[in-house]
C-alpha positions in Angstrom: 35.2 6.6 129.1 37.6 7.2 132.0 38.0 10.7 133.5 41.2 12.5 132.8 42.6 15.9 134.0 45.5 18.2 132.9 47.5 20.7 134.7 50.4 23.0 134.1 54.1 21.7 134.6 55.8 23.4 137.5 58.6 25.6 136.3 59.1 29.2 135.2 55.8 30.9 135.5 56.8 33.6 132.8 57.8 33.9 129.1 60.5 36.2 127.5 59.6 39.3 125.7 60.8 39.0 121.9 62.0 35.4 122.7 60.8 32.0 121.5 59.4 30.6 124.7 58.0 27.3 125.6 54.4 26.7 126.8 54.0 23.5 128.2 51.2 21.3 129.6 51.0 17.8 131.1 48.1 15.6 130.6 47.7 13.4 133.7 45.8 10.0 134.2 42.9 10.2 136.7 43.6 9.5 140.2 40.6 7.0 139.7 42.5 4.9 137.2 46.2 4.9 138.0 46.9 1.8 136.2 45.3 3.0 132.9 47.5 3.6 129.9 49.1 7.1 129.4 47.1 9.5 127.8 47.9 9.9 124.0 46.7 12.3 121.0 47.3 15.8 120.6 46.9 19.4 122.3 46.0 22.8 120.7 47.3 25.9 122.1 44.8 29.1 121.4 45.5 32.7 122.3 42.9 35.3 121.8 40.9 32.9 119.4 43.9 32.4 117.4 45.5 29.0 117.3 49.3 29.3 117.8 50.0 25.5 117.7 49.3 22.0 117.8 51.6 19.5 119.7 51.4 15.7 120.2 51.8 14.4 123.7 55.0 12.4 124.2 55.4 9.3 126.2 55.3 11.4 129.5 52.0 13.1 128.6 53.7 16.2 127.7 53.1 18.8 125.0 54.6 22.1 124.1 54.6 24.8 121.6 56.8 27.8 121.3 55.5 31.5 121.4 57.3 34.7 121.1 55.8 37.6 123.0 55.7 41.0 120.9 57.0 44.0 122.6 53.3 45.2 123.0 52.9 42.4 125.6 55.7 43.7 127.9 55.0 43.2 131.4 51.5 41.8 130.9 49.8 38.6 131.6 48.6 36.5 128.7 46.6 33.6 128.5 46.3 30.5 126.5 43.2 28.2 126.2 44.7 24.6 125.8 42.4 21.7 124.3 43.1 18.1 124.7 41.0 16.2 122.1 41.3 12.7 124.1 41.9 9.3 122.6 40.3 5.9 122.6 40.5 5.9 126.6 40.7 9.3 127.6 37.9 12.0 127.5 38.7 15.4 125.9 39.5 18.0 128.3 40.5 21.9 128.4 42.2 24.4 130.7 43.2 28.0 130.5 46.9 29.0 131.6 48.0 32.4 132.1 51.7 33.4 132.2 53.6 36.8 132.8 55.6 38.3 130.0 59.0 39.3 131.5 62.1 40.8 129.9 64.2 39.0 127.1 67.0 36.5 127.8 70.2 37.9 126.5 72.9 35.8 125.3 76.3 36.4 127.1 79.8 35.3 125.6 83.0 35.4 127.2 86.3 35.2 125.2 90.0 35.8 125.4 92.6 36.2 122.6 95.1 34.3 124.6 95.9 30.6 124.0 97.7 30.0 127.2 96.7 31.1 130.8 99.3 31.7 133.4 99.3 32.0 137.4 99.4 35.3 138.6 99.6 37.2 135.3 96.8 39.5 133.8 95.0 38.0 130.7 92.6 40.1 128.6 89.1 38.8 128.5 86.0 40.3 126.6 82.4 39.7 127.5 79.6 40.4 125.0 76.0 40.6 125.7 73.4 40.4 122.7 69.6 41.0 122.9 66.8 42.2 121.0 67.4 45.6 119.2 63.9 46.9 120.5 65.1 46.6 124.0 67.5 48.7 126.3 69.8 47.8 129.1 70.2 49.2 132.5 73.0 47.5 134.4 76.4 47.4 132.6 78.3 44.9 134.8 79.4 41.2 134.2 80.5 39.3 137.1 83.3 36.9 136.7 83.9 34.2 139.2 86.3 31.5 139.2 86.1 28.0 140.5 88.9 25.4 140.5 90.9 23.3 143.0 91.5 25.5 146.1 90.7 28.5 144.0 87.9 31.0 144.3 87.9 34.6 143.2 85.8 37.3 141.9 86.1 40.0 139.3 84.0 42.0 136.9 83.9 43.4 133.4 82.0 46.9 132.6 80.0 46.8 129.4 79.5 49.7 126.9 75.8 49.7 125.9 75.0 49.6 122.1 72.1 48.8 119.8 71.3 45.2 120.4 74.5 44.4 122.1 77.0 45.7 124.7 80.8 44.7 125.0 83.4 45.2 127.5 87.2 44.0 128.0 89.4 43.9 131.1 92.6 42.3 131.9 92.1 39.8 134.9 94.8 38.5 137.1 94.2 34.8 137.2 94.6 33.0 140.8 97.6 31.5 142.0 95.8 28.7 144.0 96.1 26.1 141.2 98.5 23.4 140.2 100.2 23.5 136.8 97.8 21.8 134.2 94.6 22.0 136.4 91.7 23.8 135.0 90.1 26.8 136.0 86.2 27.2 135.5 85.5 30.9 134.7 81.9 31.9 134.7 80.4 35.2 133.5 76.9 36.6 135.0 74.8 39.5 133.8 72.2 40.2 136.3 68.6 41.0 135.2 68.2 44.8 134.8 65.6 46.9 132.6 64.0 44.7 129.9 66.9 42.0 130.2 66.8 39.0 131.9 69.8 37.1 133.6 72.6 36.1 131.2 75.4 33.4 131.9 78.3 32.0 130.3 81.3 30.0 131.2 84.9 28.9 129.7 87.5 26.5 131.1 91.1 27.4 131.2 94.1 25.3 131.6 96.7 26.8 133.8 100.3 27.2 133.0 103.3 27.7 135.3 105.1 31.2 135.1 108.1 30.7 132.5 111.6 31.5 133.8 115.0 31.7 132.2 118.5 30.9 133.8 121.6 32.8 132.9 125.0 31.2 133.9 128.2 33.2 134.3 131.7 31.8 135.5 135.4 32.6 135.3 137.0 33.5 131.8 138.9 30.8 130.3 141.6 29.6 131.0 140.4 29.4 134.8 142.1 28.1 137.9 140.4 26.7 141.2 138.8 27.6 143.1 136.3 29.4 141.1 132.8 30.7 141.4 129.8 30.1 139.2 126.8 32.2 139.4 123.1 31.6 138.1 120.5 34.0 137.7 116.8 32.9 137.5 114.7 35.6 135.8 110.9 36.0 135.3 108.2 38.4 134.1 108.1 41.8 135.5 104.1 41.5 135.8 103.9 39.1 138.5 102.7 40.4 141.8 105.4 41.7 144.2 104.3 38.9 146.7 105.3 36.1 144.6 108.8 34.9 144.2 110.1 31.6 143.0 111.2 29.0 145.3 113.3 25.9 144.7 117.0 25.5 144.1 119.5 25.8 141.3 121.6 22.8 140.4 125.4 23.4 139.0 126.7 20.7 136.9 129.8 19.8 134.9 128.4 17.7 132.1 126.5 15.0 134.1 128.5 15.6 137.2 126.5 17.6 140.1 128.7 20.3 141.4 126.6 21.8 143.9 122.7 23.0 144.7 121.8 26.3 146.2 118.2 27.5 147.2 116.7 30.3 146.0 116.4 33.1 148.7 113.1 33.2 150.3 113.0 36.8 151.9 113.1 40.3 150.9 111.4 42.1 148.1 110.5 40.0 145.0 112.6 41.6 142.2 112.5 40.5 138.6 115.2 37.9 139.1 116.9 35.7 141.9 120.6 35.3 141.8 122.6 32.2 143.4 126.2 31.4 143.4 128.4 28.3 144.2 131.9 28.3 145.1 133.8 25.5 143.7 137.0 24.8 145.8 139.5 22.8 143.9 136.9 20.2 142.9 137.2 20.8 139.0 139.4 17.9 137.6 140.8 17.0 135.4 142.7 19.9 133.7 141.1 20.7 130.2 137.7 21.9 129.0 134.6 21.6 131.4 130.8 21.9 130.3 129.2 24.1 133.0 125.4 24.3 133.1 123.0 25.5 135.7 119.2 24.0 136.2 116.4 25.7 138.1 114.0 23.3 139.6 110.9 25.1 139.4 108.1 25.3 142.1 104.3 25.3 142.1 104.0 28.2 140.1 107.5 28.8 138.4 108.4 26.4 135.5 111.8 24.9 135.6 114.4 26.2 133.1 118.2 25.7 132.4 121.0 27.8 131.2 123.0 27.2 128.0 126.4 25.4 128.5 129.4 27.3 129.4 132.7 25.7 128.0 135.7 26.7 130.3 139.2 25.5 130.2 140.6 24.7 133.7 144.2 24.9 134.2 
């Protein structure tokens, strides 16, 4: 017979209260026989003279069982007597392992009723924390972190405690530092408090640009040269005051480009931007013309176009 020895795997040195937790051991080859085959067979886990489970060694020599600490073992150290029965090569061995029982690990979820997520606009998110009914919570805050290309922001949701769960909702304004169609990773974290351990969750959002509309106005038919066409680009009132659309408006007569005007880049950001083009005798021939305005869009605002205005030029 060759000697063998066993030791506890490195890892979390505690179990979670009222939660099925893994108790694991690793049966190693003796250092005197490094080329010998991996130990096989089974391991029994005993607590207080009562067998809580028997498990076979896997190909790496590991064996584990699950144990759910009752509330009476809260904040105590519990010990397991582990017995390895040996095989045709390796001798039987035993070891005692002890672990501290800590709080239960809660389950955290993060949801949103929205199906689309837009730059700079508030979106409602709901955090829900569930845990064993016997336990209470102290902290009531879920931290929200966002990670994406060129984006890093933080917010929080306050939970209202209940029996076995806590929920809370908040409108969170999504960051502007992403390009249209890119994904934002949203992470929720509940930090350990009272009898509860850390809870974490995440969700992925695909960002969309802010919708715009274009309204075009012009002279009443019949119209004469020169004439003025005016386009107004509008967008939601909920956007931050510091944000305004950039880009330009293109005026067309059918497929013919009549002129292009950049949107204003200074001043307060109202709910719309208005630009105009003066057409000096360029509308030919006499007859009906189909005017339309097109907004190009920018990094955060979507492009849009007006309806066609049919104007008779004389």
